[in-house]
N, C-alpha and C positions, 0 to 999 in steps of 0.2 A: 664741206669737208667734215670727215672725222676718225676719230682716233679713238680707239680701241685696246680695250687693255682684259688680256684673256691669258687665266690661270691654266698651266700645263701641270705636267711631275716633276718630281724632284726640285721646286720652289723654284722649277724654274718660272719664263713668262715669256710672253711672243706683245710683241707689241703692232696695231694695223693699221694701217697710216691708208686710208681708202678714199672715192670718188664714187664709187660705183653704185650706191646705195641710191643714188643723188639720180642717175643715167635713166632715162624711160625705156632703153630694152630696146628703141633703136635709131635712134637718131645717131649719125656717122659724120664724120670727116675722111677724107683722101685723096680719091681717086691715085693712091700714091700708084705710083709706076713701079710696076715688080721691078728691081735692084737697086732703087732707090730707099733712102733714110728718113725716120721721124723719127720722134720722142716728146717724153714729158719730160719737164727737171721738177726736181722733189727738195725738199729740205728735211736730211733726219731729223726723228724727235730728239727729242731729250731722253740721255738713259738707254741710251741702244750701240749692239757693238759689235752687231754683222744684217747684211740681208740675207734672210732665207730664199724667200721666193716672190718672186712676181704676179700676177696678174689683169692681164687684159684683154678685151672681145674684138675681130678682127672680123669681116667680109671679105667675099673674092669678087671676080668681075671673069668671067674668061674671054678671050677670044675667038668672037664668029667666026665660024656659026657650031661652036662645040658642044652647044645645050648646058641642061644643067646641073650639072652631076652627077655624081662627086667628085670632086679633084681631091690629089694630094701636092701639099706643097710643102716647102721646108719654110720656117723661120725664123731669123738667130737676134737674140737681147743680148747688146751690147752696155754697162756700167762703163760710165767715166765722171772724173769730177767735173764740176762746173764752175767758171771763174765767172759764173750774169751774165757773157756773150757769147760761151761758143764753149766744146768741150776741155778736155785739158788731160792731155799724154800722159802714159800710157793708158791704155784699157782694162777695166779692172778686172770684171769678167765675164764670158760669154755665157749662154747659152741656148742650143738648136732644141727646136722643135719640130715635129712636124704632125702638120694638121689636114684631117680631112671635114670638109665643107660641100654646100651645096649653093647655090649660087643666091645668093637675096638671103642669107643664113646666118645669123653672126655666130663662130664659136670658141670659148672662150680658151686662152692662153697662158699655157704656164708653166711662167720660166721659172726652176729649178740653177740659182744661183749658188749651192752648196756653203754657204755659212762663209759669205764672202765679208772681211773686215771693212767695219767703215767708221767713217768719227760723227761722232753726236752733232747734232746743229749744224750741220754742213749740208752748202749745195750742191745733188748730183743731175744726170743725166740719164734716162736709159734710152736710147734708143733702136731701130728694130730695120731687119733688111731682107725681106724675104728673097730665098735663088731663084733667080729667073727658069719660067719656064716659059717651051712651045705655049702651053695654052690659056695661061693668065696674062689680063693685061691690067688690072689691078686689086689691088685692096682699100679696105675701110677700116676706120677703128670705128669701136665705140665713140661718140666722146659729149661732154655735157658742160655744154653753155655757161655763161655768167658766173664765169669765174668761181668757181664754190670750193677751189684752193689756193687760198691768196698766194703761198709759198713756191709756187710755182707754174707753168704752164707747158702748153704744145709750143714745141719746136722742131728745126727743123734745117740742114744745113741747107744755106742757098744753093741752085741746081741741086742741092737735093746728093754731092757728091758724095761717097764715102770718104775719100780722098782729102775732101775739105775739113773736116768734124773738128780739128783742132790750128786750123790756118786764119778760115772766115767767120766773122761773128755770124748766126743763126738767126733766119726769121721766126719769132718770138709773137706767142697773142696768150692774149689772159684767163683764154680759157684751156678747158682740163680733157684728157681722153680719158675715161672710167677706165678704173684701174683699182689693184688691190694692193699691196707691197706687205709683210711680213717681216718683223725684226726679232732677232734676238737683244731680249730686253737687258741689260747688264746687271749681275745678282746686286741684292742690297747685302750694305754692308755685313748687319744683322744675320742675314740666311747664310752671307760667306764666313761668318767666324763663328755659326752652330755647328756648319758643317766639317770645321778645320777641329772646332774642338769636339765633335763624334769621331774624327778619325785619330784624334788623339789619343779619347779613350779609349777605344778598341785596341788603336797601337799599345793600350797601358795594361789591358787582360789580358793584350794574346805576350806580354814579354811576363806574367805575372804566372798564368800557367806553362809558361817554357820554364819555371826556374821550378832548381830540386825540391 
């Protein structure tokens, strides 16, 4: 597991939580039946305020005898709080992505959560549902074994049902999906203070110029 701090414009910052750098590019887990759910639990880092984007890698298998594709399908990512055993209603955010891929190829899927608010140092689960199609049978996810990320893991509701996500404990593993999560960092107090001072200074100059 690695966490990176990347400077961005306007003195803001992005915190990236990820396991993808430890993925070999071909290990997969799933045989997730289209219409079922699969997820990854995680704990938000300190000093974050919003989840901006989440990236995962998916691989598809078609119903025979449709061939190697390419195929287009919709996959939706959902964010919920996590109580250590199951998701906690309500669903906090969702993001649907259309994916075009061929059999056996992994596609990176970027879910835009539009800066949904999250609490720092708190547990959440990101889980997914692939919209049923007459062509696709299974979906696999890029997978990193050996517990690379100690604060979360692979999770799925028993029987895979979307409707059981907050009713029954989920099946859990210490292994992890390959993922990248991007968070907006809380501005440093000094940075915020400087911004306020700058605003007051501009206001003072404006008022001074407006005097007769």
